[in-house]
N, C-alpha and C positions, 0 to 999 in steps of 0.2 A: 504494500500500500504506500503510495507516494505521500510526502508531507503535505502536498497541495490538496490531496483528496481526503486526508485524515479528518479535518474539521467537519467537512460535509458528511462524512460517514458517521462521525460521532453525533452530529445533530440528528441524523436519520435514526440512529440507534436509540438515542434519548427519546425521540418522538414515539418510537414503537414501545419502549418501556413505559412511558407515561400514559399512552393509550390503554395499555393493559391494566395499569393501576386505576385509571379513570373508569374502566369497565367494571372493576371491582367496586368502585364508589357508587356507580349506578345501581348495582345489585344491593349494596348496603342501604341505599336510599329507597329501595323498592321500585326502582325504575328499570328493571330488567327488560321490560317490553319496549323500552326506548333504545335506539341505537346510539351508543356513545360516539362522540365526534372524533375525527382524526385530529392529530395535534402536530403542528409545525413547530419544531423546537429551535431556539436560538442557542448556539454553542459558541462561547467566546473564551473558554478557559485558556486556549492557546495564546490569547492576546495578553493574559495576565500571568502566565505560567511561571516565568523565571523569578518573579517576586512572590507570588502566592504560594509556590510550592517549596520555597527554600526551607531546609531543615525539617520538613514535615510539620510536626507539632512545634509551635514556637516555644523556644526556651526563654526563660526570663532575661538572660543576657543578650539575646538576639533581637529583642523588641526595640524598635525605633522610638524616639520621643513622641512622634505622632501616634504610634500604636499604643504607647503607654497612656496617652491622653484619652484615646478612644476606649481602651479597656477600663479606665477609671470612670468615664462617663457611663459606660454600660453597667458597671457595678453600682454606681450611685442610683441609676434608674431602677435597679432591683431593690433599692432601699438599704444598701450597705452603708453603715455609718462612715463619716468622713475619716475618722481616725483609723478605721480598718482599711478603707480604700487607699489611704496613703501607703499602706504596706504592699500594695499590688506590685508585681503580679504574683508574689509568693502566696498571698491569701487565696488565689484562685488555683494555682498549679500544684500546691503541696499535695502529696498522695493521701494524707490522712484527712478526715472530714474537717472542713474549715467553715467559717461563717458563711462564705459565699455559697458553698454546696448545701449546707444545712438549711439555708433560708431562701433559696430560689427554686426549690423543688428539684434540684439536681439529683442524679442517680449515681454520682461518683466521678472519678477523675476523667472517665471517657467523655462525660458531658462537658466538663470544663475544657477539655482538649478540643472538642467540636466547636465550642464557642470561640476559643482562641483562634482556631483556623479560619472560621467564618469572619471574625472581626479583622483579621489580617488581610483577607481578600477584599473586604469592604474598603479598608484603608488604602490598599494598592490601587484600587479603581479610582477613589476620590483624589488621591495625591498626584496621579500621573495623567496629565491632560491628554497626551497623545493616545494613551491606552484607553482612557475614558471615551474619547471621541470615536475610536475604532470600534469599541464595544457597542456604542450607541448606533453607529452607522450600520453595523451588522443587524441589530434589532430593527432599525427602521427599514432596512431592505426587506426583512422578513414581513413586516407589517404591510409594506407596499406590494410585495409579491402576492401575499395571500389574502389581504383585506379581511382579516378575521372579524367575526362578530364578537368574540370573547378574547381578551388578552389576559394572560395569567403571569404574574411575576412572583417568584419565590425567593426569599432571603435577599442576597445581593441583587438577584434578578428583578426584584420589586423596585429597587433603586434605579437600575439601568433602564427598566421599562418606563418608570415614572418620568425620568429626565428625557427619554426618547420621545415621549408623548407631548413634551413641551417644545419640540422643534417644529418650526413652520415648514411646510403646511401641516397643521396639526392633524395627525391621523385620527380618523373617526372610528370609535369602538363603542358598541352598545353596552358592553359590560367589561369593566376592569376588575380583576380579582387579584388581591395581594395576599400571600400566604407566608406566615412566619417572618413578617417584615420588620426591619429595623429603621424604617423611614422616619419615625418620630424621635429617634435617639438624639438628644440635644448635645451640642458641643462636639459633634463627631460625624453626624449624618444630616440631620434636619437643617442645621444652620449652613450647610454647605451645598444644599440642593440647588441645581442649576435650572432656572425656569426660562431658558432661552433668552437671557438678557433682561427679562422683565423683573422688576423689584416687587415680588409677591412672596408671601410665605403661607404655607399650608393651604394651597388652593388645589382644586380638582383640575386635572388637565382639560383644556377647552374642548377637545373632541370626544371626551368620555361622557356618556349619558348617565351611567350608574357605576358606582364603585362599591365593592364588597370586600371587606378585610376579614380574614379568618386567622386565628392564632390558637395553637394547642396550649392548654393550660400549663404544660411543662416545658414549653419551648423557650429556652433562655435567650434566644436572639430577638424574639418579638417583644421588645420593650422600648419605651414605656407604653402602657395600655390605658384606656382604649385609644386607638389611632384617631378616632373621631374627635378627641379632645384637642388635637393638634392640626387637623385638616378640615377645611370647610367643604361644602358641596353635598351635604346630605347623604353621605355613604353610610353603610351599615357595618357595625362591628359584631362579630360572634366569636364565642369561645368554643373550641373543639375539645372534646374529651375522648382521646384515643387510648390513654393509659399504656403507651408503648415506649420502649427505651429509645427508639429512633424517632424522637418526637420533633425533629426539625427537618426531616427529609422531604423532598418534593413528592416522592412516592407515597409516603405516609399520608400527606394531605390529600393527594388525588384519590386515594382509596377510601377516603372518608365520605360518608353519605351526605354530610352538610355541604361539601364542595360540589358534589354532583347536583344536589338540589338547587344550589345557587345558579349553576350553569345551565341546566337542562331547559328551563323555560325560554332561553334565548336561542336554543339550537333545535327547535322542533321540526324544521324543514327536513324531510326525509332525503332530499337530494343534495343536502349540504355535504360537500366532500371535505373541505378543509375549513373547519369551523372555529378552531382555536389556535392561538399562537402562545407559546410559553417560553419564559426566560427563567433560568435557575441561577 
């Protein structure tokens, strides 16, 4: 497989995996008689890879000052006291139970490691303008090619998708779904969101008719909550109760009946081939 073909193949593979998960979600919602939509996936990991993958799980000594600040903002959003947050990242990464793990619904070191990796990827995207624009261009190309009725953004993908929807000409989407989103995280994400040069804060993208945000109760990345406290536009917040260890993955969310129930009314046309676009 050539390097040029790899990203396209990765996107196709992701789309197929997510379609299977969404079919499970339709069954979970009692919608088995409906055909789950096909999904066009945006794959941009190769655009962030050399930064986002360095050292695997970030070690305390490898974090940049910007990553330290984002990690602290994340901990404070979870209610961690200032005096404990000052001790980060040790308070998050230590293998024994710490304040952070005990008080955020974490299930152990694996959960903290997942949070650290996700936050590092977010920081890479926000800090490097060239990479940021390349990821947005890829997402916008996907939206232009498929003109989806529903656009789904998960984790960092919710940030990339949100900013992409603020680029003129504003893509028109009937339903925007954000899953496990850190969009409202202050002093690390929310304050840095790019609205296409406009000075606005917490606004719904102009081409989006309705916005639904879903967050699993144990998802450490989806803070602060609810998202509607920080964004205008009449969108809906719901809490998902999956009680699973992998409570931040795209697959977990798509297999949830609440996600299927939010999407299905917009995708009733039986002849709809490419109905949803997703960014993770």
